[in-house]
C-alpha positions as a Markdown table, in Angstrom:
| # | Residue | x | y | z |
|---|---|---|---|---|
| 1 | Met | -0.2 | 0.0 | 0.1 |
| 2 | Thr | 1.4 | 3.2 | -1.2 |
| 3 | Ser | 1.3 | 5.9 | 1.7 |
| 4 | Gln | 0.3 | 9.6 | 0.6 |
| 5 | Pro | 2.1 | 12.5 | 2.1 |
| 6 | Leu | -0.2 | 14.2 | 4.8 |
| 7 | Arg | -1.7 | 17.4 | 3.5 |
| 8 | Arg | -3.1 | 20.1 | 5.5 |
| 9 | Trp | -7.0 | 20.4 | 4.7 |
| 10 | Glu | -8.3 | 23.7 | 4.0 |
| 11 | Pro | -12.1 | 24.4 | 3.6 |
| 12 | Asp | -13.4 | 25.6 | 0.0 |
| 13 | Arg | -12.9 | 29.4 | 0.1 |
| 14 | Ala | -15.5 | 29.8 | -2.8 |
| 15 | Ala | -18.2 | 28.1 | -0.7 |
| 16 | Ser | -21.0 | 30.1 | 0.9 |
| 17 | His | -19.5 | 32.8 | 3.2 |
| 18 | Arg | -22.8 | 32.7 | 5.5 |
| 19 | Glu | -21.2 | 30.1 | 7.9 |
| 20 | Pro | -17.6 | 29.9 | 9.2 |
| 21 | Ala | -15.3 | 27.5 | 7.2 |
| 22 | Leu | -15.0 | 25.4 | 10.3 |
| 23 | Pro | -17.1 | 25.2 | 13.3 |
| 24 | Ser | -16.0 | 26.1 | 17.0 |
| 25 | Leu | -14.0 | 23.6 | 18.8 |
| 26 | Thr | -17.0 | 22.7 | 21.0 |
| 27 | Thr | -18.9 | 22.0 | 18.0 |
| 28 | Thr | -16.4 | 19.7 | 16.4 |
| 29 | Leu | -16.1 | 18.0 | 19.8 |
| 30 | Arg | -19.7 | 17.3 | 20.2 |
| 31 | Arg | -20.2 | 16.2 | 16.7 |
| 32 | Gly | -17.3 | 13.8 | 17.0 |
| 33 | Leu | -18.7 | 12.6 | 20.1 |
| 34 | Arg | -21.8 | 11.6 | 18.3 |
| 35 | Gly | -19.8 | 10.0 | 15.5 |
| 36 | Arg | -20.9 | 12.6 | 12.8 |
| 37 | Cys | -18.5 | 14.7 | 10.6 |
| 38 | Pro | -16.8 | 17.5 | 12.7 |
| 39 | Val | -17.4 | 19.9 | 9.8 |
| 40 | Cys | -20.9 | 19.3 | 8.7 |
| 41 | Gly | -22.6 | 17.2 | 11.4 |
| 42 | Glu | -24.4 | 15.0 | 8.7 |
| 43 | Gly | -21.9 | 12.6 | 7.3 |
| 44 | Lys | -20.7 | 9.5 | 9.3 |
| 45 | Leu | -17.2 | 9.5 | 11.0 |
| 46 | Phe | -16.9 | 5.9 | 11.2 |
| 47 | Thr | -17.4 | 3.0 | 8.6 |
| 48 | Gly | -16.7 | 0.4 | 11.3 |
| 49 | Phe | -16.3 | 0.2 | 14.9 |
| 50 | Leu | -13.3 | 2.4 | 15.0 |
| 51 | Thr | -12.5 | 2.6 | 11.2 |
| 52 | Val | -12.4 | 6.3 | 10.1 |
| 53 | Ala | -14.5 | 6.9 | 6.9 |
| 54 | Pro | -12.2 | 7.9 | 4.1 |
| 55 | Ala | -14.2 | 11.3 | 3.4 |
| 56 | Cys | -17.5 | 12.6 | 4.7 |
| 57 | Thr | -20.2 | 11.6 | 2.4 |
| 58 | His | -21.9 | 14.8 | 2.9 |
| 59 | Cys | -19.2 | 17.6 | 2.8 |
| 60 | Gly | -16.4 | 15.7 | 1.3 |
| 61 | Thr | -14.0 | 16.4 | 4.2 |
| 62 | Pro | -11.0 | 14.1 | 3.9 |
| 63 | Leu | -11.4 | 12.3 | 7.3 |
| 64 | Ala | -9.0 | 9.4 | 6.6 |
| 65 | Gln | -6.0 | 11.9 | 6.9 |
| 66 | Leu | -6.7 | 12.4 | 10.5 |
| 67 | Arg | -5.1 | 9.8 | 12.7 |
| 68 | Ala | -6.0 | 9.6 | 16.2 |
| 69 | Asp | -3.5 | 6.7 | 17.1 |
| 70 | Asp | -3.0 | 6.1 | 20.7 |
| 71 | Leu | -4.7 | 9.3 | 22.4 |
| 72 | Pro | -8.2 | 8.0 | 22.4 |
| 73 | Pro | -7.3 | 4.8 | 24.4 |
| 74 | Tyr | -5.1 | 6.9 | 26.7 |
| 75 | Ile | -8.1 | 9.2 | 27.4 |
| 76 | Val | -10.6 | 6.1 | 28.0 |
| 77 | Ile | -8.0 | 4.5 | 30.4 |
| 78 | Phe | -7.7 | 7.7 | 32.3 |
| 79 | Leu | -11.4 | 8.5 | 32.6 |
| 80 | Val | -12.7 | 5.1 | 33.4 |
| 81 | Gly | -9.8 | 4.6 | 35.9 |
| 82 | His | -10.7 | 7.7 | 37.6 |
| 83 | Leu | -14.4 | 6.9 | 37.7 |
| 84 | Leu | -14.3 | 3.2 | 38.8 |
| 85 | Val | -11.0 | 3.2 | 41.1 |
| 86 | Pro | -12.3 | 5.4 | 43.8 |
| 87 | Val | -15.6 | 3.1 | 43.6 |
| 88 | Ile | -13.6 | 0.0 | 43.9 |
| 89 | Phe | -11.7 | 1.5 | 46.9 |
| 90 | Trp | -14.9 | 2.4 | 48.7 |
| 91 | Val | -16.4 | -1.0 | 48.1 |
| 92 | Glu | -13.2 | -2.7 | 49.5 |
| 93 | Lys | -13.3 | -0.4 | 52.6 |
| 94 | Val | -16.9 | -0.8 | 53.1 |
| 95 | Trp | -17.9 | -4.5 | 52.4 |
| 96 | Met | -14.4 | -6.3 | 52.0 |
| 97 | Pro | -15.4 | -8.6 | 49.4 |
| 98 | Pro | -13.2 | -11.5 | 48.5 |
| 99 | Met | -10.8 | -11.0 | 45.7 |
| 100 | Trp | -12.5 | -13.4 | 43.2 |
| 101 | Leu | -15.8 | -11.2 | 43.6 |
| 102 | His | -13.6 | -8.0 | 42.9 |
| 103 | Met | -12.2 | -9.7 | 39.6 |
| 104 | Ala | -15.8 | -11.1 | 38.5 |
| 105 | Val | -17.3 | -7.7 | 38.9 |
| 106 | Trp | -14.7 | -4.9 | 38.3 |
| 107 | Leu | -12.8 | -6.4 | 35.1 |
| 108 | Pro | -15.9 | -7.1 | 33.0 |
| 109 | Leu | -17.2 | -3.6 | 33.9 |
| 110 | Phe | -13.9 | -2.0 | 33.2 |
| 111 | Ala | -13.9 | -3.7 | 29.8 |
| 112 | Ile | -17.5 | -2.9 | 28.8 |
| 113 | Ile | -17.3 | 0.8 | 29.9 |
| 114 | Ser | -13.9 | 1.2 | 28.0 |
| 115 | Ala | -15.4 | -0.4 | 25.0 |
| 116 | Leu | -18.6 | 1.7 | 25.0 |
| 117 | Ala | -16.5 | 5.2 | 25.5 |
| 118 | Leu | -13.7 | 4.2 | 22.9 |
| 119 | Arg | -15.6 | 5.1 | 19.9 |
| 120 | Pro | -17.1 | 8.6 | 21.2 |
| 121 | Val | -13.8 | 9.6 | 22.5 |
| 122 | Lys | -12.0 | 8.8 | 19.3 |
| 123 | Gly | -14.7 | 10.9 | 17.3 |
| 124 | Ala | -14.1 | 13.9 | 19.8 |
| 125 | Val | -10.3 | 13.4 | 19.5 |
| 126 | Leu | -10.7 | 13.5 | 15.5 |
| 127 | Gly | -13.0 | 16.6 | 15.7 |
| 128 | Trp | -10.3 | 18.4 | 18.0 |
| 129 | Met | -7.6 | 17.4 | 15.5 |
| 130 | Leu | -9.5 | 18.6 | 12.5 |
| 131 | Arg | -10.4 | 21.9 | 14.3 |
| 132 | Leu | -6.8 | 22.5 | 15.4 |
| 133 | Gly | -5.1 | 21.3 | 12.0 |
| 134 | Pro | -2.4 | 18.9 | 13.0 |
| 135 | Leu | -2.2 | 17.7 | 9.3 |
| 136 | Gly | 0.5 | 19.9 | 8.5 |
| 137 | Asp | 0.9 | 22.9 | 6.1 |
| 138 | Ala | 3.2 | 21.9 | 3.6 |
| 139 | Val | 0.3 | 21.6 | 0.7 |
| 140 | Asp | -3.0 | 23.3 | 0.9 |
| 141 | Val | -5.8 | 21.1 | -0.2 |
| 142 | Ser | -9.4 | 22.5 | -1.0 |
| 143 | Ile | -12.2 | 20.0 | -0.9 |
| 144 | Ser | -15.2 | 20.3 | -3.0 |
| 145 | Arg | -18.6 | 20.3 | -1.3 |
| 146 | Lys | -21.6 | 18.4 | -3.0 |
| 147 | Gly | -23.4 | 21.1 | -4.9 |
| 148 | Asn | -20.5 | 23.6 | -4.7 |
| 149 | Asp | -17.9 | 22.2 | -7.0 |
| 150 | His | -15.6 | 25.0 | -7.9 |
| 151 | Ala | -12.8 | 23.4 | -9.9 |
């Protein structure tokens, strides 16, 4: 598989100027959490459980250039750990259940919550990355929006 150099994505400057080229950071985070395109909020961000779509089907944003890599799992581990570890300590202090019960309850709970949180967190990270533009600035790439093709 040939790898293409990463290019900085720039919105189509000839598009309608009634709305900002990129939405605010909170909007891109919220759209990413919902699994929608951070730019338009309409197209799907993922084609599989964690597979990023090559491009938004609605606005054409090149989503595949965004690589979240290891940040979403780190955030999920941090959040789930900070939510459940105090509860585990409290349960141990109050009831002192046997170790097998801890393992039978907490390990599956950690796994389930982590699996449920990973996709929304990855979407938010992708929205954050798109908004802050970590794709580099070597080459400017314009995307064509459906209905607004300006070649």
